[in-house]
C-alpha positions as CSV (number, residue, x, y, z in Angstrom):
1,M,-17.2,-9.7,-9.6
2,I,-18.6,-7.8,-6.6
3,H,-16.3,-6.7,-3.8
4,K,-17.7,-6.3,-0.3
5,L,-16.0,-4.0,2.3
6,Q,-17.2,-3.2,5.8
7,L,-16.9,0.1,7.6
8,N,-17.0,-0.6,11.3
9,L,-17.7,2.1,13.8
10,K,-17.1,2.2,17.6
11,N,-20.9,2.3,18.2
12,N,-21.2,-1.0,16.3
13,K,-23.3,0.6,13.7
14,G,-21.1,-0.2,10.8
15,Y,-22.3,-0.9,7.2
16,P,-21.2,-2.7,4.1
17,I,-19.9,-1.2,0.8
18,F,-20.5,-3.2,-2.4
19,I,-18.3,-2.4,-5.4
20,G,-18.8,-4.0,-8.8
21,S,-20.9,-4.1,-11.9
22,E,-24.6,-4.9,-12.5
23,I,-25.4,-4.8,-8.8
24,L,-29.0,-4.0,-9.7
25,N,-29.3,-7.5,-11.2
26,N,-27.8,-9.1,-8.2
27,D,-29.7,-10.7,-5.3
28,I,-27.8,-8.5,-2.9
29,L,-30.3,-5.6,-3.2
30,I,-33.3,-7.6,-2.1
31,N,-31.5,-8.2,1.3
32,F,-31.8,-4.5,2.0
33,F,-35.0,-3.5,0.2
34,T,-38.1,-5.2,1.6
35,K,-41.9,-4.9,1.4
36,K,-42.1,-3.9,5.1
37,Q,-40.7,-0.4,4.3
38,V,-41.4,2.5,2.1
39,F,-38.6,3.9,0.0
40,V,-38.1,7.4,-1.5
41,L,-35.7,7.7,-4.4
42,I,-33.9,11.0,-4.5
43,T,-32.1,11.9,-7.7
44,N,-31.5,14.7,-10.2
45,T,-32.9,15.4,-13.7
46,T,-29.8,14.0,-15.5
47,I,-29.6,10.7,-13.6
48,S,-33.3,10.3,-13.7
49,S,-33.3,10.3,-17.5
50,L,-30.5,7.7,-17.6
51,W,-31.1,5.3,-14.7
52,K,-34.4,5.9,-12.9
53,N,-36.4,3.4,-14.9
54,S,-34.1,0.6,-13.9
55,F,-34.9,1.3,-10.2
56,V,-38.6,1.7,-10.8
57,D,-38.7,-1.6,-12.6
58,F,-36.8,-3.3,-9.8
59,F,-39.2,-2.1,-7.1
60,K,-42.3,-2.9,-9.2
61,K,-41.0,-6.4,-9.8
62,N,-40.5,-7.0,-6.1
63,E,-43.7,-5.2,-5.1
64,I,-42.0,-2.6,-3.0
65,K,-43.5,0.8,-2.6
66,L,-41.3,3.6,-4.0
67,Y,-41.8,7.4,-4.2
68,E,-39.6,9.6,-6.4
69,I,-38.1,13.1,-5.8
70,I,-36.3,14.6,-8.7
71,I,-34.3,17.8,-8.3
72,E,-32.3,20.0,-10.7
73,D,-28.8,18.9,-11.5
74,G,-25.9,21.0,-10.1
75,E,-24.0,22.0,-6.9
76,K,-26.0,25.2,-6.6
77,Y,-29.0,23.1,-5.7
78,K,-27.3,21.6,-2.6
79,N,-28.9,24.2,-0.3
80,I,-31.4,24.5,2.5
81,N,-34.2,25.4,0.1
82,E,-34.0,21.9,-1.5
83,V,-33.9,20.4,2.0
84,E,-37.2,22.0,2.8
85,K,-38.8,20.9,-0.4
86,I,-37.8,17.3,0.2
87,I,-39.1,17.4,3.8
88,T,-42.4,18.9,2.6
89,F,-42.8,16.0,0.2
90,L,-42.1,13.5,2.9
91,L,-44.6,15.1,5.2
92,K,-47.3,15.3,2.6
93,N,-46.9,11.6,1.8
94,N,-47.0,10.6,5.5
95,C,-43.5,9.2,5.5
96,N,-42.5,8.0,9.0
97,R,-39.4,6.7,10.7
98,N,-39.7,3.4,8.8
99,T,-39.1,5.3,5.5
100,V,-35.8,4.7,3.8
101,L,-34.3,7.4,1.5
102,I,-32.2,6.3,-1.5
103,A,-29.6,8.7,-2.8
104,L,-29.0,8.0,-6.5
105,G,-26.5,10.4,-7.8
106,G,-23.2,12.1,-7.2
107,G,-21.9,14.0,-4.1
108,V,-24.6,16.6,-4.3
109,I,-27.4,14.1,-4.1
110,G,-25.6,12.0,-1.5
111,D,-24.9,14.9,0.8
112,L,-28.4,16.4,0.4
113,T,-30.2,13.1,0.9
114,G,-28.0,12.1,3.9
115,F,-28.6,15.5,5.6
116,V,-32.4,15.2,5.1
117,A,-32.2,11.6,6.5
118,S,-30.3,12.9,9.6
119,I,-32.9,15.5,10.5
120,Y,-36.2,14.1,9.3
121,Q,-38.1,13.0,12.4
122,R,-34.7,13.1,14.2
123,G,-33.2,10.5,11.9
124,I,-34.2,7.9,9.4
125,K,-32.3,5.4,7.3
126,Y,-30.8,6.0,3.9
127,V,-28.9,4.2,1.2
128,Q,-26.1,5.6,-1.0
129,I,-26.0,4.6,-4.6
130,P,-23.2,6.8,-6.0
131,T,-23.2,7.4,-9.8
132,T,-20.0,9.5,-10.2
133,L,-16.4,8.4,-9.7
134,L,-15.8,11.1,-7.2
135,S,-18.7,9.9,-5.0
136,Q,-17.8,6.2,-5.4
137,V,-14.2,6.7,-4.2
138,D,-14.9,9.2,-1.5
139,A,-18.2,11.1,-0.9
140,S,-20.6,8.2,-0.5
141,L,-19.1,6.7,2.6
142,G,-17.9,8.2,5.9
143,G,-21.2,9.8,7.1
144,K,-20.5,13.5,6.2
145,T,-23.7,15.1,5.0
146,G,-24.7,18.7,4.4
147,V,-25.6,21.6,2.2
148,N,-23.8,24.8,1.2
149,H,-24.3,28.3,2.4
150,V,-23.6,31.4,0.3
151,L,-20.6,32.1,2.6
152,G,-19.1,28.6,2.5
153,K,-19.3,25.1,1.3
154,N,-20.8,22.4,3.5
155,M,-21.3,24.8,6.4
156,I,-24.7,23.3,7.3
157,G,-24.6,19.5,8.0
158,S,-24.3,16.5,10.2
159,F,-22.6,13.1,10.6
160,W,-25.1,10.5,9.5
161,H,-24.0,7.2,8.0
162,P,-25.9,5.3,5.3
163,M,-27.2,1.7,6.0
164,V,-25.3,0.5,2.9
165,V,-23.4,1.8,-0.1
166,F,-23.7,0.3,-3.6
167,S,-21.0,1.4,-6.0
168,D,-21.8,0.1,-9.5
169,I,-19.1,1.0,-12.1
170,K,-21.7,0.7,-14.9
171,F,-23.0,4.2,-13.9
172,L,-19.6,5.6,-15.0
173,N,-20.3,4.7,-18.6
174,T,-22.7,7.6,-19.0
175,L,-20.6,10.1,-16.9
176,P,-19.3,13.1,-18.9
177,R,-15.6,12.9,-19.5
178,N,-14.9,16.1,-17.5
179,E,-16.7,14.7,-14.5
180,L,-14.9,11.4,-14.8
181,I,-11.5,13.3,-14.8
182,S,-12.7,15.4,-11.9
183,G,-13.3,12.3,-9.9
184,I,-9.7,11.1,-10.5
185,A,-8.5,14.1,-8.4
186,E,-9.8,12.4,-5.3
187,I,-8.0,9.2,-6.3
188,V,-4.8,11.1,-6.6
189,K,-5.5,12.7,-3.2
190,Y,-5.5,9.3,-1.5
191,A,-2.2,8.4,-3.2
192,I,-0.6,11.6,-2.1
193,L,-1.8,11.2,1.4
194,F,-1.0,7.5,2.1
195,D,0.6,5.4,-0.6
196,E,3.5,6.3,-2.9
197,S,3.3,2.9,-4.7
198,F,-0.4,3.7,-5.5
199,F,0.7,7.1,-6.8
200,Q,3.2,5.4,-9.1
201,W,0.5,2.9,-10.2
202,I,-1.8,5.9,-11.2
203,E,1.1,7.5,-13.1
204,E,1.4,4.3,-15.1
205,N,-2.3,3.5,-15.6
206,Y,-4.4,6.7,-15.5
207,L,-5.3,6.3,-19.2
208,K,-6.9,3.0,-18.4
209,I,-9.0,4.6,-15.7
210,I,-10.1,7.4,-18.1
211,N,-10.9,4.8,-20.7
212,L,-13.2,3.0,-18.2
213,D,-11.3,-0.2,-18.0
214,A,-13.5,-2.2,-15.5
215,Y,-10.5,-3.9,-13.7
216,Y,-8.6,-0.6,-13.1
217,L,-11.7,1.3,-12.1
218,S,-12.7,-1.3,-9.6
219,Y,-9.2,-1.4,-8.2
220,C,-9.1,2.3,-7.7
221,I,-12.5,2.5,-6.1
222,K,-11.7,-0.4,-3.7
223,K,-8.3,1.0,-2.9
224,C,-9.7,4.5,-2.0
225,C,-12.6,3.0,0.0
226,E,-10.2,0.9,2.0
227,W,-8.2,3.9,3.0
228,K,-11.3,5.9,3.9
229,I,-12.7,3.0,5.9
230,K,-9.5,2.8,7.9
231,I,-9.4,6.6,8.6
232,V,-13.2,6.9,9.4
233,S,-13.3,3.8,11.7
234,E,-10.4,5.4,13.7
235,D,-11.7,9.0,13.7
236,E,-15.4,9.2,12.8
237,R,-16.0,12.8,13.8
238,E,-12.8,14.3,12.4
239,N,-11.1,15.0,15.7
240,N,-7.8,13.8,14.5
241,N,-6.4,12.1,11.4
242,R,-9.7,12.2,9.4
243,A,-8.8,15.8,8.7
244,L,-6.0,14.5,6.4
245,L,-8.8,13.7,3.9
246,N,-9.2,17.5,3.4
247,L,-6.0,17.8,1.4
248,G,-6.6,20.4,-1.2
249,H,-10.1,21.1,0.0
250,T,-9.6,24.3,2.0
251,Y,-8.2,26.1,-1.0
252,G,-10.6,24.2,-3.3
253,H,-13.7,25.1,-1.4
254,A,-12.6,28.8,-1.6
255,I,-12.5,28.5,-5.4
256,E,-15.8,26.7,-5.6
257,S,-17.5,29.3,-3.3
258,Y,-16.0,32.2,-5.1
259,M,-17.3,30.8,-8.4
260,N,-20.7,30.3,-6.9
261,Y,-20.4,26.6,-7.7
262,K,-20.4,27.3,-11.4
263,K,-17.7,26.6,-14.0
264,W,-15.5,24.6,-11.7
265,L,-16.3,21.0,-10.8
266,H,-15.4,19.9,-7.2
267,G,-12.5,17.7,-8.4
268,E,-11.1,20.5,-10.5
269,A,-11.1,22.9,-7.6
270,V,-9.5,20.2,-5.4
271,S,-6.9,19.6,-8.0
272,V,-5.8,23.2,-7.9
273,G,-6.2,23.1,-4.1
274,M,-3.7,20.3,-3.9
275,V,-1.3,22.2,-6.1
276,I,-1.5,25.3,-3.8
277,A,-1.2,23.0,-0.8
278,A,2.0,21.5,-2.3
279,R,3.3,25.0,-3.0
280,T,2.5,26.0,0.6
281,A,4.5,23.0,1.8
282,E,7.3,23.8,-0.5
283,I,7.5,27.4,0.8
284,L,7.6,26.0,4.4
285,G,10.4,23.6,3.4
286,V,8.6,20.4,4.3
287,I,8.4,18.9,0.7
288,T,11.0,18.9,-2.1
289,S,10.4,20.6,-5.4
290,K,10.8,17.2,-7.1
291,H,7.8,15.9,-5.3
292,V,5.8,19.0,-6.0
293,N,6.5,18.8,-9.7
294,R,5.6,15.2,-9.7
295,I,2.2,15.9,-8.2
296,I,1.6,18.8,-10.7
297,F,2.8,16.7,-13.7
298,L,0.4,13.8,-12.9
299,L,-2.6,16.1,-12.4
300,K,-1.8,17.9,-15.6
301,N,-1.4,14.6,-17.5
302,I,-4.8,13.4,-16.3
303,G,-6.3,16.6,-17.7
304,L,-7.0,18.4,-14.4
305,P,-6.4,22.1,-13.9
306,V,-3.1,22.9,-12.1
307,R,-3.2,26.8,-12.1
308,A,-5.1,28.9,-9.6
309,P,-7.7,31.2,-11.2
310,K,-6.1,34.5,-12.0
311,I,-9.3,36.4,-11.2
312,M,-9.0,35.5,-7.5
313,N,-6.7,37.5,-5.3
314,I,-5.6,36.6,-1.8
315,E,-8.5,38.5,-0.2
316,D,-10.9,36.3,-2.1
317,Y,-9.3,33.2,-0.7
318,M,-9.1,34.5,2.8
319,M,-12.8,35.6,2.8
320,Y,-13.9,32.0,2.4
321,M,-11.0,30.3,4.3
322,I,-11.6,32.3,7.5
323,N,-15.2,31.0,7.4
324,D,-14.0,27.4,6.9
325,K,-14.9,24.8,9.5
326,K,-11.2,24.1,9.8
327,L,-10.2,27.6,11.0
328,L,-8.5,27.6,14.4
329,S,-9.6,29.9,17.2
330,N,-6.5,32.1,16.9
331,K,-7.4,32.9,13.3
332,K,-4.5,30.8,12.0
333,I,-5.5,28.6,9.0
334,R,-5.2,24.9,9.6
335,L,-4.1,23.2,6.4
336,I,-3.4,19.6,5.3
337,L,0.0,19.7,3.5
338,P,1.9,17.0,1.7
339,T,5.4,16.3,3.0
340,G,6.2,13.8,0.3
341,I,4.4,11.4,-2.0
342,G,2.4,9.1,0.4
343,L,3.0,11.4,3.3
344,A,1.0,14.4,4.7
345,K,0.6,16.3,8.0
346,I,-1.8,18.7,9.6
347,F,-0.3,22.2,10.0
348,N,-2.1,24.3,12.6
349,D,-0.2,27.6,12.2
350,V,0.1,28.5,8.6
351,D,0.4,32.3,8.4
352,H,-1.4,34.4,5.8
353,N,1.8,35.6,4.1
354,T,2.7,32.0,3.3
355,I,-0.7,31.4,1.9
356,F,-0.4,34.5,-0.2
357,K,2.9,33.4,-1.7
358,A,1.6,29.9,-2.4
359,V,-1.5,31.2,-4.2
360,E,0.6,33.6,-6.3
361,L,3.1,30.9,-7.2
362,S,0.3,28.6,-8.3
363,K,-1.0,31.2,-10.8
364,L,2.3,31.2,-12.8
């Protein structure tokens, strides 16, 4: 079964999201890929070896022109140098505004491809085909694109929405177990933010998700996409409640940046970031210890890290957090903090001493 969701934007430039299995073998694709356009498939070395041939065969069968760009696998390749390489390829092959880019991969490929699409000839179309759980539940929709800078994650970017998103759960069959578990962190994030009953459902069924049960996977992806659609349609440019989706990310991005995007996967860093955020809320007295422990217990049971890295001190966190896009002009750190299970708020005046205590408490 294939689910279709629709993200509607105020400028009437919304787009569909398809969730299901064997989408490549469905007639849906041909409605978006036509002979009148040239397509450029952008993927990484890992995904290329697993899935590229299926796409090449599809385009050959339908006599549609397709170029291929394959980059190295890893967060460290989400940078401005790769952007320049892709643009050079597009120019050398005379790609124009009718060219459509196809992002086949996880969050790195999706963000990188979307950013190139947003700036090449002042904007061309692109398609998101996310291959990781993390990108299927979160990163592939919403229009955030960008690359990393040595001083911070996603510091160079733009808002540029895809023309369509195809989330096929069959891709998850070849996903390494640690990356699958990493993606579940984003699912837990949505439950903490918006839905206590969904949180309880995850507590009861996380093993089925890890074991790739198609029904439970599809349910999770659809549920998270529905929440993100609601938030993005109301606040496309993150001027208000869309900031809630950054729960755990300010702390998590500091960890990723400090580690130079090695060792820690994004979802792993976000997991610890959510723990530190929960500890921050606990220190401020806006969440009970019972709820904090429940969050930590679920993340730990799933197999996600729940302790802050001991090699990082408060100065390490602050160095990256003060460069974060979410910093306020008065140097106060803006954080998204849980105030319960299914509840969260934006706090604009979290002082450095509270952050220090929360980080230290999360190391224990």
